[in-house]
N, C-alpha and C positions, 0 to 999 in steps of 0.2 A: 820601259818605265818601271822604276823601282817602287814597289808598294810596301812600305815598311811593315804595316800590320800583318799583311799576308805573309811576308817573308818571316816575321817573328813566329807566326803560327807554324809555318813550314819547318823551321829548324827543330821544333819539338816533336815533329812527326817523321823524322828521317828513318828510313827502313833499310837502306843499303849504302855501301861505299859509293856507288854511282850517284845516288841522290845527294850524299854529303859533298862530293866533288862538284856537282852542278850548283848547289847552293853556295859553296865557298867561292866558286868562280863568279857567280852572280853578285855576291857581296863585294868581292874584289873590284868588279867593274863599277859598282856603286861608289865604293870608297875612292877609287882612282879618279873619279870625277867630282867628289864632294868633300874630300878631306884635303885641304890646301897643302899641308906639309907632305902628304903622300903623293899628291899630284906633282909637286915640285921635285920630290925624290925620283919618281918615275921619269920625269923629264930629264933630270940630270943623268940618269942611267940610259937615256935614249930608248926607253921601253914604251911601246905602244900597247895600251891596255887591250885593244882589240885582238892582239896576237896571243893573249893568255887564254887558254882553254882547259888547262889542267891545274889542279891545286898545287902540284909540285913545281909549277912554273911561276907561282906568285912570289914576288920579291918581298922579303921581310924588311920592315922598317928597323934600322939600327936603334938600339936602346938610347943612344945619345939624343935622338930626336925627342924622346919623351922627357929628357932633361931640359931641352932648349925650346921646344915648340909646344903649342897647345894642339893635341891630336884629338880632334872631335869633328864629327860631320857638320858641315856648314848648316846653319839654321837650327841646330840643337843647342840647348843651353846645358851647362854643367850643373848637376845637382849635388854630386859628391866627388871629392878628390881623394884618391888613395895615393900614398907615396911609398916609394921603395925604402928599404931599411937604411940606405945610405952607408953602406959598408966602406965606401971610399970617402975621401975628404971633399969630393966634388958635390955639386948640387944633386939632389935626389931626383929620380924620375917620377913623373906623375901619370896616373891613370885617371883620366877624366870620365866620369860616368853620368850619362844623361838620365837613365832610368834604373834606379836602384832595385826596384822590384823585378825587372827583367834580369838583372845581374844575379840576384838571389835565386830566381827560378832556374837560371842556367846552372849554377853550381850545385843547387839541390838536386836537379834532375840527373846530372852526371854522377854525383855522389851516390844517390839512391840506386841508379842503374848498376853501379859497381858493388855497393855494400848492402843494399836492401833498404827498406823503409826506415827512416829515422825513428819511427815509433817503436821499433824492435831493438834499438841500440842503446848502449851506454857509451858516451864519448868522454874520455879522460884526456885533457889537453895539457901539454907541457910546453909552453911557449915563453920561457923566462924573459928574453930580451925584447919580445914583441909587445907584451901587455901594456907597457908604458906608452905605447904609440897608439893614439886614438885614430890615426889615419892609415892604419895597416889593413890591407885587404885580407890578409890571412887571419888576423884576429876577428875581423868582421865575419868572415865565412865560418870560422869555428864557433864563434858566439851564436850565430844563427842556427847552425847545425845542433849545437848543444840545446838551444831553446826548443828546436823541433823534436828532440827526443822526448821531451816532457817527462824526463826521468830525473828524480832528485839525486841520483848517484852520479850523473854527468856533471862535469865542471872543469875548471882550470886549476892547476896545481903549480902555481908559480913558486919555484925554488923550495917547494915543500915536498921533498922526495920521500920522506918517511910516511907522510899521509897518503901519498900516491901509491907507494908499495902496499900499505895497509889496505887501501881501497881495492887494488888489484887482487890481493889475497882474499879479501872478503867476497869479491865478485866470483872468483874461481870457486870458492867454497859454496856460494849461493847457487851456481849453475852446474855443479857436479852432478 
């Protein structure tokens, strides 16, 4: 039986590659039975989910599915939709998010485990072609991380290269 709340708690307490593998396989089994598009994909490939015991054996869903199907666990509603940049002329892919706070906790936890607490950082973001898109997951992530720095020096520098260079130079001088 998949217990969502306990599983969510567990993913933020992983201490070893073995624990990560176990949770990934557990999540795979849950999604194999509760995400219709994934269930259909596995059936098409003639893959029995019970045979999957290692993360390396988990089949990845092709990106085309995210353009043509709604990929979300049955019974959960979509609260936020992020869309790909649409670099091709075809329909963009969609990332349906049920719990935005969980999504934010996830990227913050990973970011801070790699770079340290946001409280100690200045984030300068240069995302010129993304800022116009309000449904960009990258802009959402960077905006939240900038907000978490609580540092007035952090910010976006859309097509403003001179100001960005000036800001970098002033930060270098400040922290010498």
